[in-house]
A tleap script that builds the chain and sets N, CA, C and O, in Angstrom:
source leaprc.protein.ff14SB
mol = sequence {
  NMET GLY PRO ILE VAL LEU THR GLN VAL ALA
  THR GLY LEU SER VAL LEU ALA GLY ALA ALA
  LEU VAL LYS SER VAL MET ASP GLN LYS PRO
  MET ALA GLY PRO PHE ASP ARG CYS PRO SER
  CYS ASN GLY THR GLY ARG VAL THR CYS MET
  CYS THR ARG TRP SER ASP GLY ASP VAL GLY
  CYS ARG THR CYS ALA GLY SER GLY ARG MET
  ALA CYS ARG SER CYS GLY GLY THR GLY THR
  GLY ARG PRO LEU PRO VAL GLN LEU SER VAL
  ARG ARG PRO ASN ARG PRO CSER
}
set mol.1.N position { -33.507 41.475 -51.817 }
set mol.1.CA position { -32.032 41.790 -52.391 }
set mol.1.C position { -32.335 42.468 -54.174 }
set mol.1.O position { -32.865 41.693 -54.969 }
set mol.2.N position { -32.074 43.460 -54.504 }
set mol.2.CA position { -32.349 43.601 -55.512 }
set mol.2.C position { -30.941 43.066 -56.654 }
set mol.2.O position { -29.804 42.892 -56.216 }
set mol.3.N position { -31.249 42.904 -57.880 }
set mol.3.CA position { -29.830 42.402 -58.182 }
set mol.3.C position { -28.963 43.664 -58.361 }
set mol.3.O position { -28.910 43.909 -59.566 }
set mol.4.N position { -28.267 44.556 -57.645 }
set mol.4.CA position { -27.884 45.460 -57.509 }
set mol.4.C position { -26.567 45.291 -56.270 }
set mol.4.O position { -25.376 45.557 -56.111 }
set mol.5.N position { -27.774 44.636 -55.546 }
set mol.5.CA position { -26.819 44.687 -53.788 }
set mol.5.C position { -26.325 42.874 -53.845 }
set mol.5.O position { -25.251 42.516 -53.361 }
set mol.6.N position { -27.142 42.044 -54.398 }
set mol.6.CA position { -26.475 41.011 -55.171 }
set mol.6.C position { -24.968 40.879 -55.664 }
set mol.6.O position { -24.061 40.076 -55.444 }
set mol.7.N position { -25.128 42.172 -56.525 }
set mol.7.CA position { -23.910 41.819 -57.409 }
set mol.7.C position { -22.776 42.380 -56.736 }
set mol.7.O position { -21.645 41.956 -56.974 }
set mol.8.N position { -23.005 43.368 -55.856 }
set mol.8.CA position { -22.556 43.827 -54.993 }
set mol.8.C position { -21.650 42.704 -53.945 }
set mol.8.O position { -20.513 42.232 -53.972 }
set mol.9.N position { -22.370 42.632 -53.395 }
set mol.9.CA position { -22.398 41.261 -52.277 }
set mol.9.C position { -21.057 40.127 -53.014 }
set mol.9.O position { -19.971 39.886 -52.488 }
set mol.10.N position { -21.546 39.614 -54.280 }
set mol.10.CA position { -20.554 38.854 -54.723 }
set mol.10.C position { -19.096 39.238 -55.314 }
set mol.10.O position { -18.177 38.430 -55.443 }
set mol.11.N position { -19.046 40.568 -55.641 }
set mol.11.CA position { -17.531 41.383 -55.664 }
set mol.11.C position { -17.192 41.765 -54.477 }
set mol.11.O position { -16.114 42.353 -54.391 }
set mol.12.N position { -17.858 41.586 -53.440 }
set mol.12.CA position { -17.132 42.214 -52.205 }
set mol.12.C position { -16.437 40.683 -52.093 }
set mol.12.O position { -15.206 40.688 -52.106 }
set mol.13.N position { -17.158 39.267 -51.976 }
set mol.13.CA position { -17.109 38.268 -51.951 }
set mol.13.C position { -15.508 37.264 -52.164 }
set mol.13.O position { -14.838 36.512 -51.454 }
set mol.14.N position { -15.417 38.011 -54.114 }
set mol.14.CA position { -14.441 37.314 -54.601 }
set mol.14.C position { -13.477 38.386 -54.214 }
set mol.14.O position { -12.447 37.740 -54.409 }
set mol.15.N position { -13.066 39.536 -53.815 }
set mol.15.CA position { -12.177 40.361 -53.520 }
set mol.15.C position { -11.681 39.503 -52.417 }
set mol.15.O position { -10.537 39.056 -52.503 }
set mol.16.N position { -12.529 39.186 -51.241 }
set mol.16.CA position { -11.947 38.896 -49.626 }
set mol.16.C position { -11.407 37.943 -50.901 }
set mol.16.O position { -10.558 38.273 -51.730 }
set mol.17.N position { -12.198 36.558 -50.821 }
set mol.17.CA position { -11.127 35.427 -52.054 }
set mol.17.C position { -9.799 35.552 -52.285 }
set mol.17.O position { -8.921 35.142 -51.525 }
set mol.18.N position { -9.650 36.042 -53.192 }
set mol.18.CA position { -8.586 36.948 -53.479 }
set mol.18.C position { -7.537 37.116 -52.681 }
set mol.18.O position { -6.387 36.691 -52.790 }
set mol.19.N position { -8.036 37.770 -51.873 }
set mol.19.CA position { -6.491 38.487 -50.920 }
set mol.19.C position { -6.524 36.752 -49.969 }
set mol.19.O position { -5.487 36.165 -49.660 }
set mol.20.N position { -7.910 36.230 -49.668 }
set mol.20.CA position { -6.922 35.673 -48.697 }
set mol.20.C position { -6.076 34.191 -49.913 }
set mol.20.O position { -5.540 33.125 -49.610 }
set mol.21.N position { -6.229 34.582 -50.712 }
set mol.21.CA position { -5.543 33.628 -52.141 }
set mol.21.C position { -3.972 33.869 -51.768 }
set mol.21.O position { -3.047 33.259 -51.231 }
set mol.22.N position { -4.201 34.958 -52.297 }
set mol.22.CA position { -2.945 36.142 -51.673 }
set mol.22.C position { -1.799 35.978 -50.762 }
set mol.22.O position { -0.579 35.825 -50.702 }
set mol.23.N position { -3.180 36.128 -49.904 }
set mol.23.CA position { -2.446 36.257 -48.410 }
set mol.23.C position { -1.121 34.933 -48.064 }
set mol.23.O position { 0.089 35.035 -47.858 }
set mol.24.N position { -2.353 33.360 -48.153 }
set mol.24.CA position { -1.994 32.107 -47.922 }
set mol.24.C position { -0.280 31.885 -49.396 }
set mol.24.O position { 0.756 31.428 -48.911 }
set mol.25.N position { -0.273 32.083 -50.248 }
set mol.25.CA position { 0.584 32.300 -51.015 }
set mol.25.C position { 2.224 33.122 -50.655 }
set mol.25.O position { 3.381 32.741 -50.831 }
set mol.26.N position { 1.584 34.494 -50.039 }
set mol.26.CA position { 2.840 35.205 -49.742 }
set mol.26.C position { 2.930 33.948 -48.701 }
set mol.26.O position { 3.448 33.058 -49.376 }
set mol.27.N position { 2.715 33.502 -47.563 }
set mol.27.CA position { 2.944 32.866 -46.426 }
set mol.27.C position { 4.428 32.129 -46.761 }
set mol.27.O position { 5.590 32.074 -46.360 }
set mol.28.N position { 3.274 31.464 -48.071 }
set mol.28.CA position { 4.870 29.737 -48.320 }
set mol.28.C position { 5.295 30.509 -48.759 }
set mol.28.O position { 6.239 30.602 -47.974 }
set mol.29.N position { 5.531 31.642 -49.766 }
set mol.29.CA position { 7.108 32.440 -50.445 }
set mol.29.C position { 6.358 33.363 -50.368 }
set mol.29.O position { 5.203 33.566 -50.742 }
set mol.30.N position { 7.566 34.272 -49.523 }
set mol.30.CA position { 7.858 35.051 -49.948 }
set mol.30.C position { 8.643 35.749 -51.248 }
set mol.30.O position { 9.342 35.246 -52.127 }
set mol.31.N position { 8.164 37.333 -50.950 }
set mol.31.CA position { 8.474 37.913 -52.623 }
set mol.31.C position { 9.920 38.026 -52.330 }
set mol.31.O position { 10.379 38.728 -53.231 }
set mol.32.N position { 11.103 37.596 -51.312 }
set mol.32.CA position { 12.818 37.469 -52.120 }
set mol.32.C position { 12.519 36.095 -53.109 }
set mol.32.O position { 13.069 35.859 -54.185 }
set mol.33.N position { 11.829 35.540 -52.648 }
set mol.33.CA position { 11.977 34.023 -53.577 }
set mol.33.C position { 12.547 32.428 -52.609 }
set mol.33.O position { 12.110 32.005 -51.539 }
set mol.34.N position { 13.636 31.862 -53.491 }
set mol.34.CA position { 14.121 30.981 -52.737 }
set mol.34.C position { 15.974 31.242 -52.815 }
set mol.34.O position { 16.823 30.364 -52.656 }
set mol.35.N position { 16.179 32.484 -53.061 }
set mol.35.CA position { 17.438 33.605 -52.788 }
set mol.35.C position { 17.497 34.244 -51.715 }
set mol.35.O position { 16.694 35.169 -51.845 }
set mol.36.N position { 18.200 34.328 -50.259 }
set mol.36.CA position { 18.751 34.910 -49.477 }
set mol.36.C position { 19.005 35.680 -49.713 }
set mol.36.O position { 19.116 35.870 -50.924 }
set mol.37.N position { 19.436 37.208 -48.421 }
set mol.37.CA position { 19.355 38.534 -48.673 }
set mol.37.C position { 21.534 38.774 -49.021 }
set mol.37.O position { 22.434 38.639 -48.192 }
set mol.38.N position { 21.647 39.156 -50.569 }
set mol.38.CA position { 22.983 39.467 -50.370 }
set mol.38.C position { 23.809 39.632 -49.099 }
set mol.38.O position { 23.243 40.224 -48.181 }
set mol.39.N position { 25.045 39.209 -48.896 }
set mol.39.CA position { 26.087 39.535 -47.640 }
set mol.39.C position { 26.468 40.712 -48.467 }
set mol.39.O position { 26.447 41.718 -47.758 }
set mol.40.N position { 26.699 40.890 -49.306 }
set mol.40.CA position { 27.562 41.753 -49.495 }
set mol.40.C position { 26.822 43.394 -48.935 }
set mol.40.O position { 27.241 44.208 -48.112 }
set mol.41.N position { 25.612 43.389 -49.777 }
set mol.41.CA position { 25.306 44.645 -49.402 }
set mol.41.C position { 24.141 44.771 -48.354 }
set mol.41.O position { 23.631 45.886 -48.238 }
set mol.42.N position { 23.739 43.886 -47.691 }
set mol.42.CA position { 22.577 42.819 -46.554 }
set mol.42.C position { 21.107 43.282 -47.557 }
set mol.42.O position { 20.333 44.034 -46.966 }
set mol.43.N position { 20.851 43.023 -48.478 }
set mol.43.CA position { 19.779 42.907 -49.210 }
set mol.43.C position { 19.409 44.353 -49.777 }
set mol.43.O position { 18.565 44.432 -50.669 }
set mol.44.N position { 19.998 45.443 -49.295 }
set mol.44.CA position { 19.472 46.264 -50.182 }
set mol.44.C position { 19.768 46.729 -51.483 }
set mol.44.O position { 19.091 47.696 -51.834 }
set mol.45.N position { 21.091 46.048 -52.778 }
set mol.45.CA position { 21.004 46.080 -53.614 }
set mol.45.C position { 22.331 47.572 -54.246 }
set mol.45.O position { 22.744 48.116 -55.270 }
set mol.46.N position { 22.472 47.586 -52.830 }
set mol.46.CA position { 23.439 49.165 -53.318 }
set mol.46.C position { 24.821 49.509 -52.532 }
set mol.46.O position { 24.646 50.114 -51.474 }
set mol.47.N position { 25.956 49.265 -52.826 }
set mol.47.CA position { 26.985 49.491 -52.427 }
set mol.47.C position { 27.500 51.024 -52.230 }
set mol.47.O position { 27.099 52.021 -52.831 }
set mol.48.N position { 28.456 50.938 -51.265 }
set mol.48.CA position { 29.594 52.565 -51.263 }
set mol.48.C position { 30.187 52.443 -52.715 }
set mol.48.O position { 30.604 51.479 -53.357 }
set mol.49.N position { 30.075 53.700 -52.971 }
set mol.49.CA position { 30.947 53.578 -54.859 }
set mol.49.C position { 32.362 53.848 -54.976 }
set mol.49.O position { 32.775 54.728 -54.220 }
set mol.50.N position { 33.227 53.287 -55.764 }
set mol.50.CA position { 34.507 53.773 -55.993 }
set mol.50.C position { 35.050 55.421 -55.259 }
set mol.50.O position { 35.757 55.877 -54.360 }
set mol.51.N position { 34.176 55.828 -56.336 }
set mol.51.CA position { 34.142 57.342 -56.226 }
set mol.51.C position { 34.747 58.141 -54.875 }
set mol.51.O position { 35.479 59.121 -54.736 }
set mol.52.N position { 34.035 57.179 -53.905 }
set mol.52.CA position { 34.116 57.585 -52.736 }
set mol.52.C position { 35.490 57.610 -52.260 }
set mol.52.O position { 35.836 58.658 -51.714 }
set mol.53.N position { 36.243 56.783 -52.342 }
set mol.53.CA position { 37.497 56.501 -51.834 }
set mol.53.C position { 38.709 57.045 -52.226 }
set mol.53.O position { 39.777 56.871 -51.638 }
set mol.54.N position { 38.435 58.081 -53.794 }
set mol.54.CA position { 39.624 58.880 -54.073 }
set mol.54.C position { 39.927 60.410 -52.975 }
set mol.54.O position { 39.115 61.261 -52.613 }
set mol.55.N position { 40.695 60.346 -52.822 }
set mol.55.CA position { 41.645 61.546 -52.086 }
set mol.55.C position { 41.400 62.725 -51.751 }
set mol.55.O position { 41.581 63.371 -50.719 }
set mol.56.N position { 40.663 63.086 -53.424 }
set mol.56.CA position { 40.382 64.648 -53.168 }
set mol.56.C position { 38.530 64.881 -52.618 }
set mol.56.O position { 37.805 65.837 -52.894 }
set mol.57.N position { 38.180 63.626 -51.777 }
set mol.57.CA position { 37.400 63.728 -50.964 }
set mol.57.C position { 36.378 64.226 -51.901 }
set mol.57.O position { 35.467 64.502 -51.121 }
set mol.58.N position { 36.054 64.447 -52.802 }
set mol.58.CA position { 35.223 64.504 -53.929 }
set mol.58.C position { 33.757 63.196 -53.961 }
set mol.58.O position { 33.910 62.030 -53.598 }
set mol.59.N position { 32.531 63.733 -54.438 }
set mol.59.CA position { 31.889 62.507 -54.485 }
set mol.59.C position { 31.425 62.484 -55.779 }
set mol.59.O position { 31.495 63.578 -56.339 }
set mol.60.N position { 30.837 61.312 -56.623 }
set mol.60.CA position { 30.403 61.461 -57.578 }
set mol.60.C position { 30.710 60.944 -58.955 }
set mol.60.O position { 31.484 61.800 -59.384 }
set mol.61.N position { 30.584 60.214 -59.720 }
set mol.61.CA position { 30.641 59.625 -60.653 }
set mol.61.C position { 29.577 59.214 -61.490 }
set mol.61.O position { 28.504 59.372 -60.909 }
set mol.62.N position { 29.455 58.740 -62.645 }
set mol.62.CA position { 29.262 58.149 -63.600 }
set mol.62.C position { 28.293 56.799 -63.281 }
set mol.62.O position { 27.064 56.857 -63.323 }
set mol.63.N position { 28.946 55.746 -63.000 }
set mol.63.CA position { 28.345 54.771 -62.029 }
set mol.63.C position { 27.038 54.887 -61.024 }
set mol.63.O position { 25.998 54.228 -61.044 }
set mol.64.N position { 27.536 56.179 -59.950 }
set mol.64.CA position { 26.357 56.475 -59.022 }
set mol.64.C position { 25.933 57.453 -59.413 }
set mol.64.O position { 25.007 57.903 -58.738 }
set mol.65.N position { 26.270 58.096 -60.390 }
set mol.65.CA position { 24.747 59.183 -60.389 }
set mol.65.C position { 25.302 60.526 -59.357 }
set mol.65.O position { 24.627 61.532 -59.137 }
set mol.66.N position { 26.282 60.339 -58.964 }
set mol.66.CA position { 27.092 61.310 -57.515 }
set mol.66.C position { 26.175 61.268 -56.422 }
set mol.66.O position { 25.955 62.273 -55.747 }
set mol.67.N position { 25.566 60.047 -56.179 }
set mol.67.CA position { 25.088 59.505 -54.852 }
set mol.67.C position { 25.425 58.709 -53.942 }
set mol.67.O position { 24.796 58.273 -52.977 }
set mol.68.N position { 26.925 58.464 -54.463 }
set mol.68.CA position { 27.773 58.070 -53.769 }
set mol.68.C position { 27.411 56.106 -53.793 }
set mol.68.O position { 28.381 55.626 -53.207 }
set mol.69.N position { 26.896 55.476 -54.023 }
set mol.69.CA position { 26.046 54.144 -53.516 }
set mol.69.C position { 26.084 53.989 -55.394 }
set mol.69.O position { 25.974 54.804 -56.310 }
set mol.70.N position { 26.295 52.531 -55.320 }
set mol.70.CA position { 26.652 52.131 -57.047 }
set mol.70.C position { 25.706 50.393 -56.367 }
set mol.70.O position { 25.566 49.952 -55.226 }
set mol.71.N position { 25.161 49.751 -58.036 }
set mol.71.CA position { 24.748 48.982 -57.805 }
set mol.71.C position { 25.776 47.781 -57.280 }
set mol.71.O position { 26.970 47.655 -57.554 }
set mol.72.N position { 24.904 46.908 -56.409 }
set mol.72.CA position { 26.288 45.638 -55.534 }
set mol.72.C position { 26.474 44.552 -57.059 }
set mol.72.O position { 25.580 44.061 -57.748 }
set mol.73.N position { 28.384 44.416 -57.253 }
set mol.73.CA position { 28.705 43.881 -57.700 }
set mol.73.C position { 27.881 42.317 -57.542 }
set mol.73.O position { 27.615 41.669 -58.554 }
set mol.74.N position { 27.567 41.879 -56.326 }
set mol.74.CA position { 27.571 40.426 -55.632 }
set mol.74.C position { 25.986 39.354 -56.325 }
set mol.74.O position { 25.788 38.154 -56.519 }
set mol.75.N position { 24.975 40.933 -56.540 }
set mol.75.CA position { 23.963 40.186 -57.067 }
set mol.75.C position { 23.662 41.121 -57.570 }
set mol.75.O position { 22.434 41.081 -57.636 }
set mol.76.N position { 24.086 42.181 -58.087 }
set mol.76.CA position { 23.740 43.007 -59.063 }
set mol.76.C position { 22.841 43.545 -59.407 }
set mol.76.O position { 22.340 43.722 -60.518 }
set mol.77.N position { 22.372 44.098 -57.571 }
set mol.77.CA position { 21.206 45.274 -57.693 }
set mol.77.C position { 19.825 45.065 -57.179 }
set mol.77.O position { 18.966 45.890 -56.868 }
set mol.78.N position { 19.811 42.934 -57.153 }
set mol.78.CA position { 18.723 43.032 -56.874 }
set mol.78.C position { 18.700 42.882 -55.442 }
set mol.78.O position { 17.537 42.825 -55.044 }
set mol.79.N position { 19.520 42.799 -54.555 }
set mol.79.CA position { 19.821 42.578 -52.914 }
set mol.79.C position { 19.876 40.786 -52.720 }
set mol.79.O position { 20.452 40.361 -51.718 }
set mol.80.N position { 19.509 40.188 -53.311 }
set mol.80.CA position { 19.228 38.822 -53.122 }
set mol.80.C position { 20.684 38.039 -54.022 }
set mol.80.O position { 21.528 38.509 -54.785 }
set mol.81.N position { 20.442 36.686 -53.487 }
set mol.81.CA position { 21.408 35.596 -54.237 }
set mol.81.C position { 21.462 35.739 -55.007 }
set mol.81.O position { 20.688 36.669 -55.234 }
set mol.82.N position { 22.104 35.332 -56.201 }
set mol.82.CA position { 21.671 34.874 -57.133 }
set mol.82.C position { 22.582 34.059 -57.805 }
set mol.82.O position { 23.770 34.375 -57.738 }
set mol.83.N position { 22.140 32.724 -58.664 }
set mol.83.CA position { 22.581 31.384 -59.154 }
set mol.83.C position { 23.995 32.037 -59.975 }
set mol.83.O position { 23.944 33.076 -60.634 }
set mol.84.N position { 25.214 31.231 -59.793 }
set mol.84.CA position { 25.972 31.436 -61.178 }
set mol.84.C position { 25.065 30.562 -62.088 }
set mol.84.O position { 24.255 29.639 -62.004 }
set mol.85.N position { 25.650 31.362 -62.996 }
set mol.85.CA position { 25.441 30.055 -64.489 }
set mol.85.C position { 26.892 29.535 -64.888 }
set mol.85.O position { 27.654 30.184 -65.604 }
set mol.86.N position { 27.201 28.221 -64.311 }
set mol.86.CA position { 28.069 27.678 -64.421 }
set mol.86.C position { 27.649 26.709 -65.026 }
set mol.86.O position { 26.537 26.311 -64.678 }
set mol.87.N position { 28.474 25.853 -66.321 }
set mol.87.CA position { 28.583 24.626 -65.996 }
set mol.87.C position { 30.133 23.829 -65.968 }
set mol.87.O position { 31.284 24.075 -66.329 }
set mol.88.N position { 29.471 22.863 -65.381 }
set mol.88.CA position { 31.027 21.517 -64.732 }
set mol.88.C position { 30.425 20.757 -65.888 }
set mol.88.O position { 29.249 20.696 -66.245 }
set mol.89.N position { 31.718 20.080 -66.486 }
set mol.89.CA position { 31.446 18.747 -67.296 }
set mol.89.C position { 32.896 18.483 -66.725 }
set mol.89.O position { 33.938 19.061 -66.420 }
set mol.90.N position { 32.130 16.897 -66.791 }
set mol.90.CA position { 33.170 15.801 -66.492 }
set mol.90.C position { 33.150 14.926 -67.400 }
set mol.90.O position { 32.244 14.476 -68.102 }
set mol.91.N position { 34.681 14.644 -67.290 }
set mol.91.CA position { 35.417 13.835 -68.439 }
set mol.91.C position { 35.949 12.454 -67.802 }
set mol.91.O position { 36.487 12.333 -66.701 }
set mol.92.N position { 35.760 11.745 -68.459 }
set mol.92.CA position { 36.516 10.303 -67.873 }
set mol.92.C position { 37.805 10.434 -68.666 }
set mol.92.O position { 38.043 10.814 -69.813 }
set mol.93.N position { 38.888 9.795 -67.224 }
set mol.93.CA position { 39.915 9.834 -67.163 }
set mol.93.C position { 40.523 8.893 -68.866 }
set mol.93.O position { 39.902 7.874 -69.165 }
set mol.94.N position { 41.369 9.230 -69.541 }
set mol.94.CA position { 41.834 8.549 -70.359 }
set mol.94.C position { 42.563 7.264 -69.106 }
set mol.94.O position { 43.148 7.471 -68.043 }
set mol.95.N position { 42.255 6.113 -69.718 }
set mol.95.CA position { 42.919 4.921 -69.707 }
set mol.95.C position { 43.713 4.261 -70.281 }
set mol.95.O position { 43.114 3.506 -71.047 }
set mol.96.N position { 45.280 4.070 -70.351 }
set mol.96.CA position { 46.180 3.350 -71.188 }
set mol.96.C position { 45.150 1.898 -71.616 }
set mol.96.O position { 44.216 1.400 -70.988 }
set mol.97.N position { 45.731 1.527 -72.848 }
set mol.97.CA position { 45.327 0.151 -73.274 }
set mol.97.C position { 46.093 -0.820 -73.189 }
set mol.97.O position { 45.719 -1.935 -73.552 }
savepdb mol mol.pdb
quit
C-alpha cells in the first residue's frame, strides 16, 4: 500500500472513532441537558402572543414580529426548564439573654 492509501485509511478510522465517541456521549447526555421540557411551551420556546387577544382580531406587534408567537416567559425561549437565580439566607433567631 502506498502512503496516500495509508493516510486515507487512517483518516477514515479517526472519523469513525470520533463519530463513535460523539454517539456515546449523546447517549449518556442528551442535548437538552439536565433540564426537562418547559411545561408552558411544551419545549418549543414560543407561546401565543398577547396581541392575539386584542378585540379587533388583528395579529402582530413588535414582540412577535407579526407571527402571533412570542418567546416563552417561563423558559426564556430555550424550551427547557432553567434554574432560578435565587439565594436563600438563613439567620439565626435572636435569643434574649
